[in-house]
C-alpha distance (Angstrom), angle and dihedral (degrees) to the residues before:
residue distance angle dihedral
M1 . . .
K2 3.78 . .
Y3 3.79 123.5 .
T4 3.77 138.5 -150.5
T5 3.80 132.9 -178.2
L6 3.78 125.0 -110.7
P7 3.82 103.4 -111.2
N8 3.79 116.5 -92.2
T9 3.82 91.7 7.9
T10 3.79 139.3 83.4
I11 3.81 92.0 -125.8
K12 3.79 111.4 126.0
V13 3.82 114.6 -149.1
S14 3.78 133.3 -177.9
K15 3.80 114.2 -102.9
I16 3.80 86.3 -124.7
C17 3.79 116.8 57.4
L18 3.80 121.7 -161.0
G19 3.80 111.4 -121.7
T20 3.79 117.5 -153.9
M21 3.81 110.7 -173.0
T22 3.83 95.0 118.6
W23 3.81 94.2 58.4
G24 3.77 111.5 107.6
N25 3.79 93.0 24.2
Q26 3.79 115.7 39.2
N27 3.81 91.1 13.3
T28 3.78 131.8 47.3
E29 3.80 123.7 -133.9
K30 3.81 89.9 -103.2
E31 3.80 91.1 53.6
G32 3.80 91.5 47.0
H33 3.80 90.5 52.7
Q34 3.82 90.9 48.2
Q35 3.80 89.4 53.4
L36 3.78 90.9 49.3
D37 3.80 93.2 49.5
Y38 3.80 92.4 48.4
A39 3.81 93.9 45.7
I40 3.80 93.9 48.1
D41 3.80 91.2 46.9
N42 3.80 87.2 55.5
G43 3.78 96.7 51.4
V44 3.81 103.8 -89.8
N45 3.81 112.0 140.3
F46 3.82 100.0 161.2
I47 3.84 121.2 85.0
D48 3.80 127.6 179.1
T49 3.80 127.5 -157.5
A50 3.83 139.0 149.2
E51 3.78 138.8 -150.5
L52 3.82 87.7 -116.4
Y53 3.81 95.5 59.9
P54 2.97 141.8 148.0
V55 3.80 101.0 56.9
P56 3.01 128.6 -113.0
A57 3.80 84.3 57.0
T58 3.79 118.3 -131.1
A59 3.78 134.9 161.7
E60 3.81 89.8 -119.2
T61 3.80 95.7 56.9
Q62 3.82 101.6 29.5
G63 3.80 112.1 133.9
K64 3.79 93.8 8.5
T65 3.80 93.6 117.4
S66 3.79 93.2 56.6
T67 3.80 90.5 45.6
I68 3.81 89.5 55.3
L69 3.79 89.8 48.7
G70 3.80 91.4 46.7
N71 3.79 93.6 52.5
W72 3.80 87.7 56.7
L73 3.80 96.0 38.6
K74 3.81 93.9 58.5
T75 3.82 89.3 66.2
Q76 3.82 94.7 49.8
N77 3.79 137.9 80.0
R78 3.80 94.5 -95.5
D79 3.81 96.3 -164.4
K80 3.81 91.8 61.0
L81 3.82 92.0 58.4
V82 3.80 131.6 71.9
I83 3.81 113.5 -144.8
A84 3.80 123.4 -165.7
S85 3.77 126.0 -171.3
K86 3.82 139.3 165.7
I87 3.78 142.6 -139.4
A88 3.80 111.7 -128.4
G89 3.79 117.4 -112.7
P90 3.80 122.8 -125.9
G91 3.79 127.6 -86.4
D92 3.78 143.4 92.4
Y93 3.81 89.1 -71.3
T94 3.80 90.7 66.5
A95 3.80 102.4 30.9
H96 3.82 88.1 114.4
I97 3.81 88.4 65.4
R98 3.81 101.0 41.1
T99 3.79 141.3 -49.8
T100 3.80 99.3 -143.7
G101 3.81 100.5 90.0
F102 3.79 117.4 -152.1
C103 3.79 99.4 -24.2
K104 3.80 118.1 143.0
T105 3.80 93.7 -100.8
A106 3.81 91.7 49.5
I107 3.81 93.1 50.6
N108 3.79 91.7 48.6
E109 3.82 92.1 47.8
A110 3.79 93.9 45.7
I111 3.81 94.3 50.4
N112 3.80 95.0 45.2
N113 3.81 92.5 49.1
E114 3.79 92.1 46.4
L115 3.81 92.3 50.3
K116 3.81 88.9 54.5
R117 3.79 92.2 50.1
L118 3.80 92.0 46.7
Q119 3.83 92.2 44.3
T120 3.78 91.2 -137.0
D121 3.79 137.1 114.9
Y122 3.80 97.2 -129.8
I123 3.78 145.0 22.5
D124 3.80 115.4 -139.4
L125 3.81 96.9 -151.1
Y126 3.80 123.0 19.8
Q127 3.80 117.0 -169.4
L128 3.80 138.1 -168.3
H129 3.81 101.0 -123.6
W130 3.82 95.9 -146.1
P131 3.83 137.1 -18.5
E132 3.79 124.0 -78.6
R133 3.79 92.4 -141.0
Q134 3.79 125.5 76.7
T135 3.78 110.4 -94.4
N136 3.78 139.0 131.7
F137 3.79 111.1 -77.2
F138 3.82 136.6 127.2
G139 3.79 93.6 51.5
V140 3.81 99.2 -41.7
R141 3.80 114.0 140.0
D142 3.79 123.5 -143.0
Y143 3.78 127.9 8.5
K144 3.80 116.1 -99.8
H145 3.78 114.0 -172.4
N146 3.81 120.4 -133.1
A147 3.80 108.5 -155.9
N148 3.82 89.9 -168.4
E149 3.78 94.9 55.7
K150 3.79 112.7 136.0
W151 3.78 102.6 -141.1
N152 3.78 132.5 122.9
D153 3.79 123.9 -143.3
N154 3.82 94.9 -111.5
F155 3.81 101.8 158.1
N156 3.79 91.8 121.7
E157 3.80 93.0 49.1
I158 3.81 91.9 50.4
L159 3.80 93.2 48.5
N160 3.80 91.5 48.4
S161 3.81 90.6 51.1
L162 3.80 90.8 50.0
N163 3.79 90.5 45.5
D164 3.80 89.2 57.5
Q165 3.80 88.3 55.5
V166 3.80 91.6 48.6
K167 3.80 89.8 52.7
T168 3.81 91.2 53.1
G169 3.82 90.1 51.5
K170 3.80 93.7 -120.7
I171 3.81 91.6 119.2
R172 3.80 128.3 22.6
H173 3.81 104.3 -163.0
I174 3.79 138.9 1.6
G175 3.77 134.4 -129.4
L176 3.79 142.1 178.3
S177 3.79 131.4 -125.9
N178 3.81 133.8 -162.3
E179 3.80 87.0 3.2
K180 3.78 128.7 149.6
A181 3.81 130.2 -135.8
W182 3.81 95.5 -96.6
G183 3.79 94.2 50.6
T184 3.78 92.3 44.5
M185 3.80 92.1 53.0
R186 3.82 92.0 46.1
Y187 3.81 90.6 56.4
I188 3.80 91.0 46.2
Q189 3.81 91.4 47.6
E190 3.81 93.3 50.3
A191 3.80 92.0 45.7
K192 3.80 93.4 51.9
Q193 3.80 95.5 42.3
H194 3.81 96.1 48.3
N195 3.82 101.2 30.2
L196 3.80 93.0 -113.4
P197 3.85 129.4 145.5
Q198 3.78 110.2 -70.2
P199 3.80 119.1 -141.8
I200 3.79 107.9 -106.9
T201 3.81 98.9 -171.2
I202 3.78 141.0 28.2
Q203 3.81 119.8 -153.4
N204 3.80 108.6 -151.8
A205 3.78 136.3 150.5
Y206 3.80 112.4 -87.7
S207 3.80 130.3 165.9
L208 3.78 143.6 121.1
L209 3.82 86.5 -75.3
N210 3.79 95.8 47.1
R211 3.79 118.2 38.3
T212 3.81 95.8 150.4
F213 3.82 88.7 123.4
E214 3.80 86.4 73.4
G215 3.80 89.4 73.9
D216 3.79 119.2 72.6
L217 3.81 95.3 -29.2
A218 3.80 94.5 62.3
E219 3.80 89.3 57.6
V220 3.81 90.7 46.9
S221 3.80 89.0 49.8
H222 3.80 93.7 53.8
R223 3.79 99.0 38.8
E224 3.82 97.0 41.7
N225 3.82 97.3 34.6
I226 3.79 96.8 -122.8
G227 3.80 112.4 146.7
L228 3.79 127.2 -138.6
L229 3.79 118.0 -122.8
A230 3.78 97.8 -161.8
Y231 3.79 115.6 -144.8
S232 3.81 127.9 -169.9
P233 3.82 92.2 22.0
L234 3.81 87.2 163.4
G235 3.81 95.1 43.0
F236 3.83 97.7 -119.9
G237 3.81 88.4 -42.8
V238 3.81 94.8 -54.0
L239 3.81 90.3 117.1
S240 3.79 91.2 57.7
G241 3.81 86.4 72.6
K242 3.80 91.3 -131.4
Y243 3.80 95.3 122.1
I244 3.80 93.0 49.9
K245 3.80 90.1 48.5
G246 3.81 92.8 43.0
I247 3.81 93.3 -127.9
E248 3.81 99.8 118.8
N249 3.81 118.3 134.6
D250 3.78 122.5 -114.3
N251 3.83 90.2 -104.9
A252 3.82 93.6 50.3
R253 3.79 110.9 137.2
L254 3.80 98.8 -117.0
K255 3.79 91.9 43.2
L256 3.80 90.9 55.7
F257 3.81 96.5 36.1
P258 3.83 109.2 26.4
R259 3.81 91.5 169.1
F260 3.82 88.5 75.7
A261 3.78 90.8 85.1
R262 3.81 99.4 145.1
Y263 3.82 92.0 119.4
S264 3.80 99.0 32.6
S265 3.79 105.5 77.4
E266 3.79 120.6 127.4
Q267 3.80 90.3 -103.7
A268 3.82 92.9 48.2
T269 3.79 91.2 49.0
N270 3.80 90.8 49.6
A271 3.80 91.5 49.8
T272 3.80 91.1 47.4
K273 3.81 90.5 54.7
H274 3.81 89.7 55.2
Y275 3.79 92.4 47.5
L276 3.81 90.7 48.2
Q277 3.80 91.4 53.2
L278 3.79 91.0 48.6
A279 3.80 93.7 49.8
E280 3.79 95.1 47.9
S281 3.80 92.1 46.4
N282 3.80 86.7 58.0
N283 3.82 95.3 47.7
M284 3.80 95.5 -106.3
S285 3.75 133.1 114.6
L286 3.79 114.0 -115.0
T287 3.82 87.8 -117.1
Q288 3.79 91.2 58.2
M289 3.80 94.3 46.0
A290 3.80 94.3 45.9
L291 3.80 93.2 49.7
A292 3.81 94.4 41.4
F293 3.80 88.6 54.3
V294 3.82 91.1 55.6
N295 3.81 92.5 43.0
Q296 3.82 90.5 56.7
R297 3.80 98.5 50.7
P298 3.82 109.9 113.3
F299 3.82 95.2 -136.5
V300 3.83 94.5 51.2
T301 3.80 114.2 102.6
S302 3.80 94.3 178.5
N303 3.80 137.8 -5.4
I304 3.83 113.9 -132.4
I305 3.78 109.2 -143.7
G306 3.79 127.2 -175.5
A307 3.78 130.7 -162.7
T308 3.77 137.5 179.1
N309 3.81 95.6 -157.2
L310 3.79 138.8 24.9
N311 3.80 94.8 -108.1
Q312 3.80 89.9 59.3
L313 3.79 90.6 45.6
K314 3.80 91.7 51.1
E315 3.81 91.7 51.3
N316 3.80 91.8 46.4
L317 3.79 92.8 52.0
S318 3.81 91.7 47.3
S319 3.80 88.8 67.1
I320 3.80 89.6 76.7
D321 3.82 89.2 72.3
I322 3.80 93.9 54.2
T323 3.79 123.4 90.6
L324 3.79 113.6 -170.3
S325 3.79 114.4 -133.8
E326 3.78 122.8 -122.8
D327 3.81 88.2 -109.3
V328 3.81 93.0 55.1
L329 3.81 90.9 45.8
K330 3.80 89.4 50.6
Q331 3.81 90.5 52.9
I332 3.81 91.4 46.6
N333 3.79 89.3 53.6
A334 3.80 90.8 48.9
I335 3.80 90.3 56.3
H336 3.78 89.8 45.7
A337 3.81 91.0 51.2
A338 3.80 90.7 52.0
I339 3.84 94.9 44.4
P340 3.81 106.7 20.4
N341 3.80 119.5 -167.4
P342 3.82 98.7 -24.5
A343 3.82 90.3 174.0
P344 3.83 109.5 41.0
């Protein structure tokens, strides 16, 4: 395993982070614990969850993923692990959790409930799962302003509420997720101006099929020292090549939940075919090449992988030992230039 440091901290994290959002839905508790044991045995010390999980989100399963993680975590040396979680953003999708957004009461409730599920006294990295305001995230292209939007600029209020939680020791650091450049800079600006906790990471989608982070956010990442935690680096499994080859298992994500079509457009499928050919011509699986590409990006602090079985997990982790040559990177960029960001 390779390791990096969470920006502006001394916390060492594995370059590959274990994602958990299938546990409690596609995976049983036993399978989740097997993944954890295997990942930890192979050098992973960074684990990401959320109060929303598992996905798809339902009232019946909400919080189950963190409960599964907590039942394992209570038997471990907690101080050797780095645990990240998130408070769900507002919207109809999360009305079964709460409808109060990121107000002080909501943040307090979310953290206390998550600590109980995780059976721990603190969360190392606590993230805002997506913005409260209306903007283009979760695969939406292009920003369209709504002059009638009912939203207050509450960045300072949110940071003060999180700061209270830092002071109590319940969370150590804060991060963003599914955020855009403007929102990221507003949080940074408020933090600097008022001596409040500054977000140290941003968890956004990033893969061969979605390199939109390389726009304004990559510059923000470098200049403001806020690291990317890349999620969906395999695009819901599309970048494993299994759907193109027709070898997906019955419990494959897109087979169970075909509505998650963010990475399955005609353009994305066409790009994936090119990437598959490139990987195989260089004696790699597409999974290995896709993950190695993310691992090597200079703004990536950690790459959040997810698996539904140990064979997938083993292949995912093997990507850390692969360094893509300049020639392969050049060919990846040629495909990207021809079919840019087909799955934003």
